[in-house]
C-alpha positions as CSV (number, residue, x, y, z in Angstrom):
1,M,-17.4,-0.6,-9.5
2,H,-16.9,3.0,-10.3
3,P,-14.0,4.4,-11.9
4,I,-14.7,7.6,-12.7
5,A,-15.6,10.0,-10.7
6,F,-15.5,13.2,-12.5
7,H,-14.4,14.9,-15.9
8,L,-13.5,18.2,-15.5
9,G,-14.2,19.0,-19.7
10,P,-11.5,17.2,-21.6
11,L,-10.0,15.9,-18.4
12,T,-11.1,12.5,-16.7
13,I,-10.8,12.4,-12.9
14,H,-10.7,8.8,-11.5
15,W,-11.5,7.7,-8.1
16,Y,-7.9,6.0,-8.0
17,G,-6.3,9.3,-7.8
18,V,-8.4,11.0,-5.9
19,M,-8.4,8.5,-3.4
20,I,-4.2,8.2,-3.5
21,A,-4.5,12.5,-2.8
22,V,-6.7,11.5,0.2
23,A,-4.0,9.7,1.6
24,F,-1.0,11.8,1.6
25,L,-3.6,14.1,3.1
26,V,-4.7,12.4,5.8
27,G,-1.6,11.2,6.3
28,L,-0.3,14.4,6.5
29,W,-2.8,15.1,8.4
30,T,-2.5,12.8,11.1
31,A,1.6,12.6,10.9
32,S,1.4,16.8,11.8
33,R,-0.8,16.3,15.1
34,R,1.6,13.6,16.3
35,A,4.6,15.4,15.8
36,P,5.1,17.7,18.8
37,R,5.0,14.8,21.2
38,E,8.2,14.1,19.9
39,N,8.8,18.1,19.7
40,I,9.5,17.4,15.7
41,P,8.6,20.7,14.3
42,G,4.5,20.8,12.5
43,E,6.0,21.9,9.4
44,R,8.8,19.5,8.8
45,I,6.3,16.5,8.5
46,A,5.1,18.1,5.4
47,D,8.1,18.6,3.7
48,I,8.9,14.5,4.7
49,V,5.5,13.9,3.3
50,L,6.1,15.3,0.1
51,W,9.2,13.4,0.0
52,L,7.6,10.3,0.3
53,M,4.5,10.8,-2.0
54,V,7.3,10.8,-4.4
55,G,9.7,7.9,-3.3
56,A,6.2,5.9,-2.8
57,I,4.5,6.9,-6.1
58,L,8.3,6.6,-8.4
59,G,8.8,3.0,-6.5
60,A,5.6,1.5,-6.5
61,R,5.0,1.8,-10.1
62,I,8.9,1.4,-11.2
63,V,7.5,-2.1,-9.0
64,Y,4.8,-3.0,-11.1
65,V,5.8,-1.9,-14.7
66,T,8.8,-4.0,-14.5
67,T,6.5,-6.6,-12.3
68,Y,3.9,-6.4,-15.0
69,W,5.8,-5.5,-17.9
70,K,4.8,-8.7,-20.8
71,D,1.3,-8.4,-19.5
72,E,0.2,-4.8,-20.2
73,F,3.2,-2.9,-21.4
74,A,5.3,-4.8,-24.1
75,N,2.8,-3.8,-26.5
76,Q,1.2,-0.5,-25.1
77,P,2.1,3.3,-26.2
78,L,5.1,3.7,-23.5
79,T,3.1,6.9,-22.3
80,E,1.0,4.0,-21.0
81,I,4.2,3.6,-18.3
82,F,2.7,6.9,-16.4
83,M,-0.8,6.9,-16.1
84,I,-1.4,6.3,-12.8
85,Q,-5.3,7.3,-12.9
86,H,-5.4,3.6,-14.4
87,G,-4.4,1.7,-11.5
88,G,-1.3,0.2,-10.5
89,L,0.9,1.0,-8.2
90,V,2.6,-1.9,-6.0
91,Y,2.6,-1.3,-2.2
92,Y,5.9,-2.5,-1.0
93,G,7.2,-0.7,-3.6
94,G,5.5,2.1,-2.6
95,L,6.6,1.5,1.2
96,I,10.5,1.1,0.4
97,G,10.6,4.1,-2.0
98,A,9.1,6.0,0.3
99,I,11.4,4.4,2.8
100,L,14.6,5.5,1.0
101,A,13.4,8.5,0.1
102,G,12.6,9.2,3.1
103,F,15.9,8.3,5.1
104,V,17.6,10.6,2.0
105,Y,16.2,13.2,3.5
106,I,16.6,12.6,7.0
107,R,18.9,12.5,7.4
108,W,20.4,15.5,4.7
109,K,17.8,17.3,7.8
110,K,19.9,15.8,10.2
111,L,15.9,14.7,11.9
112,P,16.4,12.1,14.7
113,M,15.1,9.2,12.2
114,W,13.8,7.1,14.6
115,K,11.7,9.2,16.4
116,V,10.1,9.9,12.9
117,A,9.6,6.9,11.7
118,D,7.2,6.3,15.1
119,V,5.5,9.5,13.7
120,L,5.3,8.6,10.2
121,A,4.2,4.9,11.0
122,P,0.5,5.4,12.4
123,S,-0.3,7.7,9.2
124,I,1.0,5.1,6.9
125,A,-1.3,2.5,7.4
126,L,-4.0,5.3,7.8
127,G,-3.2,6.6,3.9
128,N,-3.3,2.9,3.3
129,F,-6.3,2.2,4.1
130,F,-7.5,5.1,1.5
131,G,-5.3,3.4,-1.3
132,R,-7.6,0.2,-0.9
133,V,-10.8,1.7,-1.2
134,G,-8.9,3.2,-4.4
135,C,-8.3,-0.4,-6.1
136,F,-12.0,-1.2,-4.6
137,F,-13.2,1.6,-7.2
138,N,-11.1,0.9,-9.8
139,G,-11.5,-3.1,-9.8
140,C,-7.2,-3.9,-9.1
141,C,-6.2,-6.3,-6.5
142,Y,-8.9,-8.9,-6.1
143,G,-9.2,-11.2,-4.7
144,R,-10.2,-15.6,-6.0
145,P,-14.0,-16.3,-7.1
146,T,-16.1,-17.2,-3.7
147,H,-19.7,-18.4,-2.8
148,L,-20.0,-16.2,0.4
149,P,-22.8,-13.5,0.4
150,W,-20.1,-10.9,0.2
151,G,-18.5,-11.9,-2.8
152,V,-18.2,-8.8,-4.8
153,Q,-18.3,-9.4,-9.0
154,F,-16.9,-6.7,-11.1
155,P,-17.8,-5.9,-14.8
156,N,-16.9,-7.6,-17.9
157,Q,-15.1,-4.7,-19.1
158,S,-12.7,-4.5,-16.6
159,Y,-9.0,-6.6,-15.4
160,A,-11.1,-8.8,-13.0
161,W,-13.3,-10.0,-16.0
162,F,-11.2,-9.9,-18.7
163,Q,-8.4,-12.6,-16.7
164,Q,-11.4,-14.6,-15.6
165,Y,-12.5,-14.8,-19.6
166,Q,-8.4,-15.5,-20.2
167,Q,-8.5,-18.3,-17.8
168,G,-11.9,-20.1,-18.8
169,L,-13.5,-18.8,-16.3
170,V,-16.4,-17.0,-17.9
171,G,-17.2,-17.0,-21.5
172,K,-17.4,-13.9,-23.5
173,S,-20.6,-13.0,-22.8
174,D,-20.6,-14.6,-19.1
175,P,-20.7,-11.3,-15.7
176,S,-17.6,-12.2,-14.1
177,L,-17.6,-14.7,-11.0
178,P,-18.5,-13.3,-7.5
179,V,-14.7,-12.7,-6.2
180,H,-13.5,-11.7,-2.7
181,P,-13.3,-8.1,-2.6
182,T,-10.0,-8.2,-0.9
183,E,-9.5,-4.4,-1.4
184,I,-11.7,-3.9,1.1
185,Y,-10.0,-6.3,3.9
186,D,-6.9,-4.7,3.2
187,A,-8.4,-2.0,4.1
188,V,-10.0,-2.3,7.7
189,N,-7.1,-4.6,7.9
190,N,-5.0,-1.1,7.5
191,V,-7.7,0.7,10.1
192,L,-6.9,-2.0,12.8
193,L,-3.7,-1.2,12.5
194,Y,-3.9,2.2,12.2
195,L,-5.5,2.1,15.8
196,L,-3.2,-0.4,17.1
197,L,0.2,2.0,16.2
198,A,-1.4,5.0,17.5
199,W,-1.8,3.5,20.5
200,L,1.5,2.5,20.3
201,F,3.4,5.6,19.7
202,R,1.5,6.9,23.3
203,H,2.9,3.9,25.1
204,K,6.6,3.3,23.0
205,K,8.6,1.8,25.0
206,F,11.4,3.0,22.8
207,D,12.0,5.1,19.4
208,G,11.9,2.4,16.2
209,Q,9.2,0.5,18.3
210,V,6.1,1.7,16.3
211,F,7.5,1.5,12.8
212,A,9.3,-2.0,13.8
213,T,5.7,-2.5,14.7
214,Y,4.2,-1.9,11.6
215,L,6.4,-3.6,9.1
216,V,6.3,-6.4,11.2
217,G,2.3,-6.2,11.8
218,Y,2.1,-5.4,7.9
219,A,3.4,-8.7,7.5
220,V,2.0,-11.3,8.9
221,T,-1.8,-9.4,8.0
222,R,-0.7,-8.7,4.0
223,T,0.4,-12.5,3.8
224,F,-3.0,-13.2,5.0
225,M,-5.0,-11.4,2.6
226,E,-2.5,-12.9,-0.3
227,Y,-3.8,-15.6,0.3
228,F,-7.6,-14.5,-1.0
229,R,-5.6,-13.3,-3.8
230,G,-6.1,-13.8,-7.5
231,D,-5.4,-11.8,-9.7
232,Y,-2.1,-12.9,-9.8
233,P,-1.3,-14.8,-13.2
234,P,-0.2,-18.3,-12.9
235,D,3.9,-17.3,-13.8
236,H,3.6,-14.7,-10.7
237,L,3.4,-17.0,-8.8
238,H,6.3,-18.9,-7.5
239,Y,6.2,-23.0,-5.2
240,G,2.5,-21.4,-4.2
241,L,3.9,-18.1,-2.8
242,T,2.7,-14.3,-4.7
243,P,4.6,-11.7,-4.7
244,G,3.0,-9.9,-1.9
245,M,4.2,-12.8,0.3
246,L,7.8,-13.0,-0.8
247,V,8.4,-9.7,0.1
248,S,6.0,-9.9,3.1
249,I,8.8,-12.2,3.9
250,P,12.5,-10.0,4.2
251,I,9.9,-7.1,6.1
252,F,8.8,-9.1,8.7
253,I,12.8,-10.1,9.2
254,V,13.7,-6.3,9.3
255,G,10.9,-5.5,11.4
256,L,11.6,-8.3,13.9
257,A,16.0,-6.9,13.6
258,L,14.8,-3.1,13.9
259,G,12.6,-4.7,17.2
260,A,15.3,-5.9,18.7
261,I,18.2,-3.8,18.4
262,R,16.5,-0.6,19.3
263,S,15.1,-2.5,21.9
264,Q,18.8,-3.1,23.2
265,R,20.1,-0.1,22.9
266,E,17.6,1.3,25.1
267,A,17.8,-1.2,28.0
268,K,21.9,-0.2,27.6
269,R,20.9,3.2,28.2
270,A,18.9,2.5,30.7
Protein backbone atom coordinates (compact mmCIF):
# COMPACT_ATOMS: atom_id res chain seq x y z
CA MET A 1 0.00 0.00 0.00
CA HIS A 2 1.54 3.29 -1.16
CA PRO A 3 -1.07 6.05 -0.76
CA ILE A 4 1.38 8.95 -1.12
CA ALA A 5 2.92 9.55 -4.55
CA PHE A 6 5.22 12.45 -3.68
CA HIS A 7 5.46 15.76 -1.87
CA LEU A 8 5.56 19.26 -3.36
CA GLY A 9 6.79 21.27 -0.40
CA PRO A 10 3.95 21.22 2.14
CA LEU A 11 1.56 19.70 -0.44
CA THR A 12 1.09 15.93 -0.34
CA ILE A 13 0.10 14.28 -3.62
CA HIS A 14 -1.78 10.99 -3.18
CA TRP A 15 -1.75 8.18 -5.71
CA TYR A 16 -5.54 7.99 -5.54
CA GLY A 17 -5.84 11.53 -6.87
CA VAL A 18 -3.14 10.90 -9.47
CA MET A 19 -4.97 7.82 -10.77
CA ILE A 20 -8.29 9.67 -10.96
CA ALA A 21 -6.60 12.39 -13.03
CA VAL A 22 -4.98 9.77 -15.29
CA ALA A 23 -8.37 8.08 -15.69
CA PHE A 24 -9.96 11.24 -17.07
CA LEU A 25 -6.99 12.06 -19.31
CA VAL A 26 -6.86 8.56 -20.82
CA GLY A 27 -10.64 8.55 -21.18
CA LEU A 28 -10.52 11.91 -22.98
CA TRP A 29 -7.75 10.76 -25.33
CA THR A 30 -9.39 7.48 -26.33
CA ALA A 31 -12.85 9.03 -26.73
CA SER A 32 -11.44 11.87 -28.86
CA ARG A 33 -9.87 9.34 -31.21
CA ARG A 34 -13.15 7.44 -31.44
CA ALA A 35 -15.38 10.49 -31.99
CA PRO A 36 -14.56 11.17 -35.69
CA ARG A 37 -16.16 7.81 -36.59
CA GLU A 38 -19.45 9.37 -35.52
CA ASN A 39 -18.69 12.77 -37.09
CA ILE A 40 -18.37 14.38 -33.67
CA PRO A 41 -15.58 17.00 -33.31
CA GLY A 42 -12.88 16.05 -30.82
CA GLU A 43 -13.16 19.42 -29.06
CA ARG A 44 -16.78 18.61 -28.23
CA ILE A 45 -15.61 15.45 -26.50
CA ALA A 46 -13.15 17.52 -24.46
CA ASP A 47 -16.00 19.78 -23.30
CA ILE A 48 -18.21 16.82 -22.47
CA VAL A 49 -15.46 15.07 -20.51
CA LEU A 50 -15.00 18.21 -18.41
CA TRP A 51 -18.69 18.13 -17.54
CA LEU A 52 -18.52 14.40 -16.89
CA MET A 53 -15.54 14.88 -14.59
CA VAL A 54 -17.38 17.43 -12.46
CA GLY A 55 -20.56 15.36 -12.37
CA ALA A 56 -18.70 12.14 -11.61
CA ILE A 57 -16.67 13.54 -8.72
CA LEU A 58 -19.68 15.28 -7.19
CA GLY A 59 -21.91 12.23 -7.56
CA ALA A 60 -19.27 9.80 -6.30
CA ARG A 61 -18.42 11.92 -3.26
CA ILE A 62 -22.03 12.71 -2.34
CA VAL A 63 -22.96 9.02 -2.34
CA TYR A 64 -19.86 8.07 -0.34
CA VAL A 65 -20.36 10.76 2.30
CA THR A 66 -24.07 9.98 2.74
CA THR A 67 -23.40 6.23 2.85
CA TYR A 68 -20.53 6.39 5.35
CA TRP A 69 -21.55 9.50 7.28
CA LYS A 70 -21.96 7.72 10.62
CA ASP A 71 -18.82 5.60 10.18
CA GLU A 72 -16.34 8.22 8.93
CA PHE A 73 -17.66 11.79 8.96
CA ALA A 74 -20.02 12.34 11.89
CA ASN A 75 -17.21 13.12 14.36
CA GLN A 76 -14.81 14.73 11.89
CA PRO A 77 -14.39 18.37 10.79
CA LEU A 78 -16.73 19.29 7.94
CA THR A 79 -13.69 19.93 5.74
CA GLU A 80 -13.10 16.16 5.65
CA ILE A 81 -16.07 15.94 3.28
CA PHE A 82 -13.95 17.56 0.56
CA MET A 83 -10.77 15.50 1.10
CA ILE A 84 -11.19 13.14 -1.84
CA GLN A 85 -7.42 12.62 -1.96
CA HIS A 86 -7.90 10.39 1.09
CA GLY A 87 -10.14 8.13 -0.99
CA GLY A 88 -13.89 7.80 -0.74
CA LEU A 89 -15.60 7.88 -4.13
CA VAL A 90 -18.46 5.50 -4.90
CA TYR A 91 -18.25 4.40 -8.52
CA TYR A 92 -21.98 4.08 -9.13
CA GLY A 93 -22.53 7.54 -7.65
CA GLY A 94 -19.92 8.85 -10.07
CA LEU A 95 -21.54 7.04 -13.01
CA ILE A 96 -24.97 8.47 -12.22
CA GLY A 97 -23.52 11.96 -11.67
CA ALA A 98 -21.62 11.78 -14.96
CA ILE A 99 -24.70 10.60 -16.87
CA LEU A 100 -26.78 13.48 -15.50
CA ALA A 101 -24.08 16.06 -16.27
CA GLY A 102 -23.54 14.61 -19.74
CA PHE A 103 -27.28 14.61 -20.45
CA VAL A 104 -27.55 18.30 -19.56
CA TYR A 105 -24.59 19.24 -21.77
CA ILE A 106 -25.70 17.10 -24.74
CA ARG A 107 -29.22 18.53 -24.69
CA TRP A 108 -27.83 22.05 -24.30
CA LYS A 109 -25.53 21.68 -27.32
CA LYS A 110 -28.05 19.57 -29.28
CA LEU A 111 -25.58 16.75 -29.87
CA PRO A 112 -26.62 13.22 -30.96
CA MET A 113 -27.09 11.66 -27.53
CA TRP A 114 -26.68 7.96 -28.29
CA LYS A 115 -23.77 8.47 -30.66
CA VAL A 116 -21.97 10.42 -27.93
CA ALA A 117 -22.84 7.76 -25.34
CA ASP A 118 -21.34 5.06 -27.56
CA VAL A 119 -18.17 7.10 -28.06
CA LEU A 120 -17.73 7.52 -24.32
CA ALA A 121 -18.72 4.05 -23.06
CA PRO A 122 -15.43 2.21 -23.73
CA SER A 123 -13.48 5.10 -22.21
CA ILE A 124 -15.58 4.93 -19.05
CA ALA A 125 -14.51 1.31 -18.56
CA LEU A 126 -10.86 2.15 -19.27
CA GLY A 127 -10.95 5.08 -16.87
CA ASN A 128 -12.37 2.85 -14.15
CA PHE A 129 -9.32 0.61 -14.53
CA PHE A 130 -7.08 3.46 -13.34
CA GLY A 131 -9.54 4.34 -10.60
CA ARG A 132 -9.35 0.82 -9.20
CA VAL A 133 -5.56 0.87 -9.29
CA GLY A 134 -5.83 4.06 -7.21
CA CYS A 135 -8.05 2.18 -4.75
CA PHE A 136 -5.38 -0.50 -4.42
CA PHE A 137 -2.67 2.07 -3.67
CA ASN A 138 -4.99 3.70 -1.15
CA GLY A 139 -6.02 0.46 0.56
CA CYS A 140 -9.77 0.95 0.15
CA CYS A 141 -12.42 -1.27 -1.51
CA TYR A 142 -10.57 -4.37 -0.30
CA GLY A 143 -11.89 -7.93 -0.15
CA ARG A 144 -12.79 -10.55 2.40
CA PRO A 145 -10.05 -12.52 4.19
CA THR A 146 -8.64 -15.32 2.05
CA HIS A 147 -5.94 -17.99 2.17
CA LEU A 148 -5.41 -17.93 -1.58
CA PRO A 149 -1.77 -17.33 -2.61
CA TRP A 150 -2.59 -13.96 -4.18
CA GLY A 151 -4.18 -12.55 -1.04
CA VAL A 152 -2.73 -9.19 -0.02
CA GLN A 153 -2.01 -7.72 3.44
CA PHE A 154 -2.50 -4.04 4.18
CA PRO A 155 -0.45 -2.40 6.97
CA ASN A 156 -1.93 -1.86 10.41
CA GLN A 157 -2.49 1.86 9.81
CA SER A 158 -4.87 1.10 6.94
CA TYR A 159 -8.64 1.18 6.85
CA ALA A 160 -8.61 -2.57 6.09
CA TRP A 161 -6.71 -3.36 9.29
CA PHE A 162 -8.91 -1.05 11.38
CA GLN A 163 -12.12 -2.76 10.25
CA GLN A 164 -10.63 -6.19 10.86
CA TYR A 165 -9.62 -5.03 14.34
CA GLN A 166 -13.16 -3.74 15.04
CA GLN A 167 -14.58 -7.09 13.95
CA GLY A 168 -12.19 -8.96 16.26
CA LEU A 169 -10.40 -10.64 13.36
CA VAL A 170 -6.98 -9.29 14.40
CA GLY A 171 -5.45 -8.06 17.63
CA LYS A 172 -4.12 -4.57 18.19
CA SER A 173 -0.53 -5.59 17.44
CA ASP A 174 -1.36 -8.14 14.69
CA PRO A 175 -0.83 -7.49 11.00
CA SER A 176 -3.81 -7.31 8.68
CA LEU A 177 -5.21 -10.62 7.45
CA PRO A 178 -4.63 -11.48 3.77
CA VAL A 179 -7.65 -10.34 1.77
CA HIS A 180 -8.90 -10.69 -1.79
CA PRO A 181 -7.36 -7.92 -3.95
CA THR A 182 -10.81 -6.94 -5.20
CA GLU A 183 -9.42 -3.66 -6.53
CA ILE A 184 -7.24 -5.64 -8.94
CA TYR A 185 -10.10 -8.02 -9.80
CA ASP A 186 -12.23 -5.06 -10.85
CA ALA A 187 -9.33 -3.37 -12.66
CA VAL A 188 -8.81 -6.47 -14.82
CA ASN A 189 -12.56 -6.72 -15.34
CA ASN A 190 -12.66 -3.16 -16.67
CA VAL A 191 -9.79 -3.77 -19.12
CA LEU A 192 -11.64 -6.77 -20.54
CA LEU A 193 -14.86 -4.77 -20.71
CA TYR A 194 -13.01 -1.96 -22.50
CA LEU A 195 -11.68 -4.36 -25.14
CA LEU A 196 -15.18 -5.77 -25.71
CA LEU A 197 -16.76 -2.33 -26.01
CA ALA A 198 -14.01 -1.01 -28.29
CA TRP A 199 -14.62 -3.97 -30.61
CA LEU A 200 -18.39 -3.55 -30.44
CA PHE A 201 -18.09 0.16 -31.27
CA ARG A 202 -16.65 -0.80 -34.68
CA HIS A 203 -19.37 -3.39 -35.30
CA LYS A 204 -22.46 -1.94 -33.63
CA LYS A 205 -25.89 -2.33 -35.23
CA PHE A 206 -27.56 0.76 -33.74
CA ASP A 207 -26.74 3.90 -31.79
CA GLY A 208 -26.82 3.29 -28.06
CA GLN A 209 -25.80 -0.36 -28.34
CA VAL A 210 -22.31 0.15 -26.91
CA PHE A 211 -23.56 2.21 -23.96
CA ALA A 212 -26.36 -0.27 -23.21
CA THR A 213 -23.86 -3.13 -23.34
CA TYR A 214 -21.62 -1.30 -20.90
CA LEU A 215 -24.46 -0.87 -18.40
CA VAL A 216 -25.45 -4.54 -18.60
CA GLY A 217 -21.87 -5.84 -18.68
CA TYR A 218 -20.63 -3.80 -15.76
CA ALA A 219 -23.73 -4.49 -13.66
CA VAL A 220 -23.26 -8.26 -14.08
CA THR A 221 -19.51 -8.32 -13.49
CA ARG A 222 -19.70 -5.84 -10.59
CA THR A 223 -22.28 -8.03 -8.87
CA PHE A 224 -19.88 -10.98 -9.16
CA MET A 225 -16.99 -8.89 -7.80
CA GLU A 226 -19.09 -7.80 -4.82
CA TYR A 227 -19.13 -11.37 -3.50
CA PHE A 228 -15.45 -10.92 -2.65
CA ARG A 229 -15.71 -7.47 -1.04
CA GLY A 230 -14.99 -7.23 2.68
CA ASP A 231 -15.04 -3.50 3.43
CA TYR A 232 -18.75 -3.02 4.05
CA PRO A 233 -19.87 -2.57 7.68
CA PRO A 234 -22.56 -5.13 8.68
CA ASP A 235 -25.31 -2.49 8.82
CA HIS A 236 -24.68 -1.69 5.12
CA LEU A 237 -25.71 -5.18 4.04
CA HIS A 238 -29.38 -5.83 3.22
CA TYR A 239 -30.55 -9.44 3.00
CA GLY A 240 -26.94 -10.39 2.30
CA LEU A 241 -26.67 -7.94 -0.59
CA THR A 242 -24.05 -5.19 -0.69
CA PRO A 243 -24.85 -1.62 -1.80
CA GLY A 244 -23.01 -2.35 -5.07
CA MET A 245 -25.25 -5.33 -5.75
CA LEU A 246 -28.40 -3.36 -5.01
CA VAL A 247 -27.46 -0.54 -7.38
CA SER A 248 -26.42 -3.07 -10.06
CA ILE A 249 -30.00 -4.32 -10.31
CA PRO A 250 -31.58 -1.10 -11.70
CA ILE A 251 -28.46 -0.42 -13.81
CA PHE A 252 -28.85 -3.88 -15.38
CA ILE A 253 -32.57 -3.32 -16.04
CA VAL A 254 -31.94 0.12 -17.58
CA GLY A 255 -29.23 -1.33 -19.83
CA LEU A 256 -31.49 -4.15 -21.05
CA ALA A 257 -34.40 -1.76 -21.63
CA LEU A 258 -32.22 0.75 -23.47
CA GLY A 259 -30.78 -1.93 -25.74
CA ALA A 260 -34.22 -3.33 -26.54
CA ILE A 261 -35.79 0.09 -27.24
CA ARG A 262 -32.93 1.31 -29.41
CA SER A 263 -32.83 -1.99 -31.32
CA GLN A 264 -36.58 -1.84 -32.04
CA ARG A 265 -36.35 1.74 -33.26
CA GLU A 266 -33.49 0.82 -35.59
CA ALA A 267 -35.51 -2.12 -36.92
CA LYS A 268 -38.47 0.18 -37.66
CA ARG A 269 -36.24 2.57 -39.58
CA ALA A 270 -34.92 -0.31 -41.67
